[in-house]
N, C-alpha and C positions, 0 to 999 in steps of 0.2 A: 518341437515348439514348446516353450515353457508353459506350465500350468499355473493359473492364477491362485490367489489365496482366498479362503472363504471369508464371509462377512462376520461370522460369529464363532465363538469357542464353546461348544457344548460341554466340554469337561472342565472349564475354568470359570469360576464365579466372576461376574462382571463387577469391576470397580471403577467408579467415576472419579478417578484421581485419588487423593489422600496419601500421596507418597511424599517422602522427605527430599528426594532428589530425582533427577532425570535417570540416573543409572538404576536406582531402585525401581522406578516405574518400568523400565525396559526389562529388568530381571523378572518382573511379574508377568508382563505381556509375553515374554519368551516361553512361558509355560503353556501357551495356547497355540492356535494354528493361524491366527490372523497375521497381517503384515502389509508390506508395501508392494505395489505393482508399478512397473515403469513401461509406458507405451511410447511407440515411435510416432513420427509425424503423420502417419496414415492410420493410426489407431491400432497397430499391431502390437501385441504384448511382447516386449523384449526381455524383461527380467521380472521374476517374482521372487521376493525376498521376505519370507516369514520372519517374525520377530525373533524366533529361536536362531535362525541363520544370521540375522543382523547382529544379534548379540555375540554369537560365536566369532563372526568376522571382526566385530569391533574389539573384542578382547584380544584377538591375534594382533591387530594393528596397534592396539594400545601397548602391548609388550614390545613391539618393534619401535614405537615412538620412544621408548625408554632408552634405545641405543643412541639417540641424538644428544643425550647429555643435558636435557632441559630440566630446569628447576620446577618444582610444584607451583602451579598457578601461572606459569608463563604462557604466552599467547601463541596460538598456531592459526595462521591465516589459511582459509580454504576457499578456493573459487567455487561458488555455490551453483554448480550445474545440477540440473534435475536428473540425477543418476545415482546408482547404488554406491559409487565411490564417495560422493559427498556425505550421504547420510551415515555411511559406515565410519568415515573419518570423524564426523561430528560426534558420534557416540564413542568412538575410540578415545577422543580427547577427554570425555567424561570419565572413562575408566582409568585413564592414565594420569588423572589429576591435572590436566592442562585445559586452558580456556580457548575454545574455538572462536574464530573471527570470520564469519561468512563474508566473502568478497563478491561484488557485483560482476556480472558478465558484460562484455562490450557491446550490448544491444543498442544503446542509445548514444554511442560515441562515433563521430565522423572521423575515422582514421585511427591508427594505433597510438599516436603520440599523446592525445588527450587521455586515452584510457590508461596508458602506462603512467602518466603523471598522476592520475587519480589513484591508481593502485599504490604508487609510491607514497602519496600523502596518507592513505589509510594505513599502510604498513608502519609508517613512522608514528602516526598518532596512536595506533594500537600497541606500539612497541612489540611487534610480532618477532618471534625468534625462529620460526619455521613457516614455510608456505608451500601449499600443494595446489596443483591444477592439472588439467588434462594435458596430454602431449601437445595439443594444438596451442594451448595458452601458456605453457610453462616458459617458452622463450620470452614472452611479454612479461611474465611474472619475474623472470630473472633480470630483465632490464629495469623493472620497477624496484627490485631489491638491491640494485647496484650501490645505492647510497645508504643502505641500512646495515644493521648488524645481524642479519639472519644467519643462523647456523646451518640451515638446510633449505634448499628450494628444489622441488622435484615432483614426480608423479606418485600415485599410489603404487604402481608397479615397482618403482624404485624403492619405496618404503618397504614393500613386501620382500625385497631382496636383502634387507638388513636383518641382522640377528634379533631374535626375540629376547631381549635382555632386561627389559624394564619390569618393575613390579606392577601389579594391578592394585591401584589405590584410588578408588573412585572419589570424585568431588562430593563432599557432603553437604548437608542442608544449610550449613552456615557459610558456605563458600560461594565464589562466583560460578556462573554457569556458561555464559558466552558474552561476546560483545557485539551488539547490533548497531550498525551504522544507519543513521537516519537517511531518508531518501534525498534530502536537500531541496525541497520544493521552494523554500524561501531564503535559504542561506546555505553556506558550505555544510556538508554532512558532518554530524558529530557522532563520536563513538559513545554508545550507551552501555554501561556495564550492568548486565542483567544478572541478578543473583539467583541461586537455586530457590531461595525462599520466595522471591518475587514471582518467578515462573510458576512454581507450584501453587501459589495463591491465585494467580490468574487462571491457571488451568482448572483448579478446583471450583472457582466461582463461575467460570465460563461453562464448564461441563455440567454443573449441578442444576438443581431445580430452579434456582434464581437466574440461570443463564440459558443455555441451549437445551437443557434437560436431555442430555445425551443418554442413549439407552443401548443395551446390548444389540448388536446387529447393525448399528448405524455404519454407513460407509461413505467416505469422503472422496470426491473427485476434484482434482485441482490442477490448474495450469499456472498458478501464481508462482513468481520467482521465490526461491528459497533463501534469498538474501533480504527479503522484505518481511516485516513482522507478520503480516497477514498470511503469507505463504509458509514461513518457518514455524511460527507458533500455532496459528490457527489450523493449518492443514497438514502439519507434519508432527510436531511434538505433542500437541493436544490429543490427536487420534492415537498416538502410540501409548500415551498414558491412560487412555480409556479402552485399550485393547481393540481399537477399531482399525479396519483396513482402509488404505488409501490407494487410489488410482491416480498416478502422476503422468502428466505429459508436459513438454517444454513450453514456455511462454512464446517462443518463436513459432512453434507449431500452432498455437492458438491464434497468433496474429495472421497466419496464412489460412488456417481452416478453423474459424471459431466454432462452427457447428460440431466439430469433433468433441468439444466439451459436452455438449448435450447428448451426442451419440454415445459417449462412454457412460454418462449418467444413466441413460436408458438401458444399455447393454449390461452394465455392472450392477444395476439396482441401487445406484447412488441415492443417498438420503440427505446428504449435507454437501453444499458447494457454495463458495464465496467468490465475490468479484467486486471490483470497483464498478461504478455505474457504466463506464465505457465498455466493459465486457458484455453486459446485457444489451447495450445499444448495438454493438457490432454483430451480435447473434441475430437480433431482430432485423437488421438491415440486410444481412446475407441470406436470410431464410426465404425459401420459395415454398409453394404449396406442397410440392413433392417431399421436401425436407420435413415439413411439419407432419405430414401424413405418415411418414416412416418412423416417427419417434413415439416413445411411450415414457412420459415424464411423471407418471403418477407416483413413483416412489420418492420423488424429491420433496422432502418436507421442510427443509431449511435452505432458503435461497438468500444467503447473507449478502449484504451490500453495505459498503462503507469506503473508507480511505480517501474520500473527497466529498465535496458538497453533492448531495444526491438530487438528481433531476427527476421530478415526479413524472414528466412526460415520457422519460425513458422506461421507467417501470411499467407504466400503463401500456406503452407500445409493446413491450416484451410479453406482458400478460395476455394481451389481445392476440398477438402473433402465435403464441404457443398454447393457447387455450385448447385448440383442437388436438394437441398432443398430450392432453391431460395435465398440463401445468396448472396448479392451483395458486391463484394470486395471494392466498393467505400464507403461502410459503415464504413470501418476502419478509426478510428480517433486517431492517435498517439498524445500524449500529454506529457507535463513535469510539475510536480508540487511537492510540499512538504508541510508537515504540518506547517512549519514555515511561509509559505505564505497562510495559511488556506487550500488551495488545489491546484487549477490549476494556472499555470503561463503562459504556452503557449498551444495553441490548433491548430490542423490542421483544416482548413475550412471544415465544414460538407459537405459530398457528394463528396469529392475529392479523398478519399482513401489515401493510404500511398505512399510516394515517397522515393526513395533511393538516397543517395549521395555516390558515389563510389570514393575512394581516393587511391592514390599510397601508397603502403607499402614500407618500407625501411628507410634509415637514416633520410630523410626529416620529415617523420611522427614520427618515433620512437624516434629520438633524439632531433629534433628541434620543434616538434609539429606543423608542417605545413601540413594541410590537402589539398594536391594538387589534384585537380580534374583530373580524368582519361580522357585522350583524346581518340578520336575514334581510333587513330593509336596504342595506347598502348594495349597490350594483356590483356584482362580482366580475365586472369587466377586468381583463388582465392589466389594463392601463391604471386601474384604481386599486388593485390588490396584488399581493404577492403570496404564493403558497410555498411552504417549506415542508419537507418530510421530517416527521418526528423520529428521533433516533433512540427512543427508549429510556429506560430508567437505569440508574447505577447498579452495577453488579453487587452482590452481597458483600458487606464490609467495605464498600467503596463509597465515596461522597463526591458530589459535584456542586460547585458554587459559581455564580456569575459575579464578577467584580468589575468595578470601574478602573480607570487607569491609575488611580491612587490606591488601589487595593481594597476599596470599600465594597462590601457586599451589596449587590443590587437585588431588588425584589423581582418577583416573577413578571414576565413579559417586558423586561428591560434588557436590551442587548448590552453585552459586556464581554470581558475576557473570561474564557472558560478555565476554571481552576479545578484540579482533581486531587483527591487524597485517598490513600488506601494501601494495602499491603503489596499491591502489584507495582507501585510507583518506584522508579529507580532511586538509587542513592546519589548518583552523579554521573558526569561525563568523563570520558577518558581523554586525556590531553597530552600526548607526547611524553616528555620526560617527567611530567608530574600530573597527578590527577587534578582536573579542574574542580574548584570548590562546588559543592552541591548547590543546585539552583533552587532547592526547596526552602520554603519559609521555616522558621524555627519550629512551627507546629505541624510541619509536614505537607503543606500545600504546594502544588506545582502549577505554575502558569503555563498552560499548554500552547499559548500563542494563537489559539483559535477563538473565534467570536461566536456567540450564540445567546440563547435565553432559555428560561425554564417555563414550562406550562404544566401545572398540576404535577410537578415532580419529574416530568419528562424533559429531556434535552432536545433543543432545536439548534442545529448548527447553521450558521449563516455565512461563514467564510473564514479566511485567515486574516489576522490583524495586520500583518505586514503587506498583504495584498490590497487592503482596503484603500480606496481612492477618496481623498477628502478635498473637495473644491469649494471654497467660500463657506466653510463650515458645514458642508453637506456631504453625507456619506454616499459614495457611488460604489456599488458592488461590481467588481470586474466581470464576474460570471454573467451578470445581466447583459453587459455589452457583448461579451463573447457569444452567448447563446443567441442573441438577436442577430449577430452576423452569421452564425451557423445556420440560421433559418433561410438565408439567401441562397438561391440556386447557384451552384458552383463553389460554395464554401462548405467544406467537409467538416465533420465533427473533429474538434481538436486543431482546427486550422487558425484559430484566432487567440490572441493574447492581449489583454488590456492592462495598462498600468499608468501611473502618473510620473511626470518628470518636472523638475524645477528649472525654469528658464529665467536667467537674470533680467532679460528684456520683456518677456511675455508672462512671467509669473508661473504659477502652477498650471500645468496643462495635462490633458489626458491623451494618451496614444493608444491606438488599436492597430496591432500588427496582424496582417492577414496573409496566410500562405496562398499564393495564386498560381494556377496552372495554365492560364490563358496566354496564347502566343503573341497576340497583337495588342498594340497600345489602345486601339479603338475598343476592343472587347474588354480590356482592363478598365477603361473609362466607364463602360456600362456597368461593370461590377462595382466600381466605386460608388456610382450613383445609387445602385441597388442597396449597397451596404448603408449608405447615408440615409436612404429612405427608411431602412429598418431601424437604424439608430435613433431616428427622429421620434420613434414610438417609445423610447426607453427612459432617458434620464434628464434631458434638458441642459446639457453642458456641451461645450465645443470639444470635438474629438478629432484628433489628427489620424487619418487612415493611411497606413503605410502597407503597400503590397510588396511581398517578398517572395523569393523562390520557395518551392516545396522543401520540407525537411529543414527549414530555417529556425523554427521555434525550439528553444531549449527544453529538454525533458529531464526529469529526475531518473534515478536508477530504477524506480518502480514504474516508469512510464507516464508519470503525471506531468502536466505542464508546470514548468518553472518560470513563473512570471518575473521573478527577481533576476534570473540569469538572462532571460530575454530582454529585460530592461537594460541590463548591463551591456549586452551586445549592441543594443540600439544606441546607447550613449557613447560607446567607444567607436561607433562607425562600422562595426561588423555587419549590422543589418542595414541595408540601404534599399530604398524604394526601387522597384524595377524600372520605373519611368524617370528616375533621377539621371541627369546628364553626368557623364564621367567627371569626377572631381567636385561635383556638387553635393550639397547635403541632401538628405532624403527629402523628396518632394512633399511639401505640406499640403494635405487635403483636409480641410476643416469641415466637419459635419455637425450640424446642430442636432444633438441627440436629445 
């Protein structure tokens, strides 16, 4: 049985970043004893890879990559499975002067054809020249590569059989580091060229005193996919560059056994772990009294949360559920980030927990975007107010502004488009045969596509601009409709998607698609009425409720709901109501919400 790696390096001085490149950071970490551990679906340690061993293997693979005849800076696609092969190849590319491109796994795809099509699009966009995957996925990878100019497609084992002919010439601080494809929550995924300089800037700011204040002995536990920025940068590359150990297990294992995450935190003495909101929700729902009694979560000092609009009720439920296991609600650390800024943009100060900003609902908020603070005299009834989780302050050397649709800066407590600027922000997108022009303004600002407002310098995120539903000049937040539906018995978390469609005859209308598991028309009618009753408490617009089979809603590669893709499926007829007659359009069920 393999032996795990320690959490600290007694003989190596701790460095919270400060390196010029990823390879330089691994060179330093390899002088210690910490590293990566990989656990199986039942929590059994399968592989322990200290950073010295990771570096040695990466150097060997880098020399073998040299036999492929690739030019410096060319791209190498890697299916990002949570295993030693992926991390070894990722660092091998760094040492060989090649740019790795993490590819998603086929978790959220119904059948092989859509996955192959997605891989083909990514390979073309990235202009990859070689691609690697597991023996199980290489056949699909070869199908995807059929229309590309790849010089090599194969497994790590096949690479290891090649001669070690290439020179070791690591990517330097002024070069590219990797290409990150966005998850595609609102549109087709884009390739983001992340430079060494941007990655180092984000790690330095994130790890330092203005960020997570990482210290010697911190240990990360992660189930997040390594093709997503939170998983790759936050829970793999950042720990490596601060000489911290990481305990990994696969996202599929988390989906089946979410409490394995907490079990590993308890057993390994984990101090840092991140998740989107749904991860905390899944753990709280699956937990029984016996599970809580058997855990000791007192070591967990940073419970990061981000990647989507944060639901306060989920954090509260998790804190209450696991208080008996020693979880301290002050460990919650809300954040805001995006792949275009490498990872983090704002963080809540560690150890302070999460704070809520409660604002008045009504015309001021819905029509004018004014986030008026609730006074003590105002009734805090949920119908009259809305509470948002505060996502912290910008990282050192980073800035956040809120602007209107014309690019004009808005004052505090005014909702607008979130713009960011700083050394972590990308230079531009990768676009097939030519690089897409930089989306940055001449003075370096990036429109994130997210909406929010500022309060005393802290950021509050309210949603995605492309998801916002506008009816008769009024802003309807889709998550409000979805969360209301999820509160109905029989509707699970993640079962609902709300969006607007334009109808030539009926004008702008709102659609709520709900996944339904009920077998009879009568029971579905009862569910419709219950959803309608819940929606009546929410917004005051007509909503068309469409019941569809389970697993019908579109998801991004990171597991988030894609309202845009769900909307497209509804419009092209792929999504049809369960009670619509054959050949009919989806059955319209209008709810006064």
